[in-house]
C-alpha angles and dihedrals in degrees: 000000000000120000091222129077120226093274090061095246128131109261118252115271093244092057095052123095123226094252094047114104121230111245115202123183140191127186127244136147145228129215123240104187103304097336122087120221117204113241127193113217107205129176136195128193111203135168114269142086107334109263144148117217132174117198134175108083092299116179124233092267090059094046086056088054087077090068097043090046090051095049093044092052095042091051090053095056097263122145116214110233113244090245141106107266118201121186116193124193109207137239087042097200094068121087112237132201139164140090092243090088090075098087098047091049092050093046091053088051092047093048098045095124094049130063116245117213106180109124095158100043118101116201124202132170145115115230128227118215088256095052100263115147111232133189127236136210093252096051097087095047091046096052093041091052092047091050094047088053092051095242099111125071101140133023141173107225140167112278090226091061093058093090087067101029092052086076090069110084127201096041124107102223119201105197120202130183100196143020092248091055089053093050091051092048091049090049098047099032087214090142116175114193118221116255091201109126129172121234123196119233091204127109111272128219115195108205126164093343094307129109119227120191124212126188107197106204117153106196096159120025128217087220088078090064109087119208118341094119095164090050094050092047088052089049088055094051091045093052095045095054100023089241122170109256135194129192126197122187148119119295113279095018091121105267096133092038090059094045094052089051093050094076092063095058099046119127125272123272138233114237087247090057092049089052092047091055088049091052092054091048091052090052087053089054092249121128105229124222094217094228117164088241128113116244125244122205121189113180122190117252087244091062115121124246090249094053091049099043101020128248150147136175096251110010117029113232127205119257140200097278094057093042086060091059111141088010145057134305115197125198111193117195088019100192092053091068112097115268092238092056093051092048093046086052089066090078101057091039087057104032102024092229135099112216118198116192119190132160090254101035145022116198137176121203124188113248110175095161142160107229116215122178141173132199143170118246090238141002093272092039097226100099094107096036121117092196106041128053119240110241095195128105122229091252091053091050092048092048090048093051096042089069085081115067124211093241087054091048090045089069091059113095099189130042123183129179108209123226127228118262112264132195092245096053111123138193108254116151129054124209093235091057091050090046090055091050090048090053095049091052089047091054091052092051093050093044086057086060097248115160090195129045116248097266090055099046116139120231096264091045091056091063092044099050107024101074115175130208115235091258091049091052090052090053090048095051088050091050093051090058095038101047097025092234116201120221091263093049091051091053090047090052094052093048092050089046088049092054091047090054090048089054087053092046091241121152093206132039108254134200095265091050092056091046091051091048089051090053089066094055119116112276133199090270088064097030113111 
């Protein structure tokens, strides 16, 4: 007979028989990829040889929790009962991991003589051998996921973690420094929620009842890039709508310079997006700075598939694509990346998710990215040069460009062929000016009620928000026949034209907007 009634609570004392064990429980959670699963930590104390057992598919770090909990309790003047202690992590069919189960297990042992009635209190914390309550790298992703799912309202957490957890609004945090403090709070129920709340120092845009944060930090200025007016214009359009962007040109013409400056003019972020970026960084083992600034990731072409997409034989780890979520992923020397990586990139560019399937785990990471790439026109780089002779044969050029497939290139919105640097090239456009133009276009997109920026619009949203004038429609119909546009290419063309119209403060897409969008289509020089 179970010791619980149907509601999951411990039966009243008067209804228990002498041989029935008391079952106490607290609530915690475990992480599966990016999603947290609620776990009930329950314990019984029965007559038998003294032992301490943890059951319920607990990982090695949880098995080690027994020793940390024992030491923490013994160093705080607690005497272990001469009983068989069984801790169960329920549901038992979910694999659990994480050192944050220490505190809940130690509290159940310390309170074995008293009934705990805390159905809505989550408990997290790793224990030091002296009883100090420590934080862990998975704590922030865990709590953020639980809050987003609507499970978490109140949680006992390490006080040292509050500098990060204070970013998460809507949760009553009960910070504790030591195991003894947690025991006293659980006994007295005199909980005092932390009033610590993080406030952003970034600029704030209030649009449609939502607050968007913008940290304007210009580390590298577009003013340093001489000439390349077409490429800088394409960069502005790419940033304003978060469009995928490719640059082709001779070595040293400024491709990498432009890409590195793009990150400083990207659009503002919602608070939820800032926290999502921080969650991914925690999973990578990096302490985030919580700046309202979109991330940029730039893996080298020698990086492995697992490091770019994530992976691992037992526990899937996050990769570069997911770490660029809500930001920018830059591939320099694009054709030098292995073909399997470029083909695998098609899925996140289309679905904005990275799916990792292994025998022991299947994990999906969010990957809503702006993809930027740069490439030479040929292996030696001089194919488009007017000053240097190309040393490559036609076969070598063909082999070089055939590394990029048409389905992959079809997911790129903007293509630009860079010009060689000339003596008359001038510095003309500053990053702060471009940033202001991006923000104005961002405001227009959000005021239309768009959930996604132009470059990320879904099929049904394209028809709703990309309204064309009569002349623009005629140009578009001609382009379909002339260029043989696919359905995806047609949608991409409309989205780019919509961003160009937003930069021009036009409610509808006009003829000149479509014509400019067509000028950024892939030409023979980039066609494979």
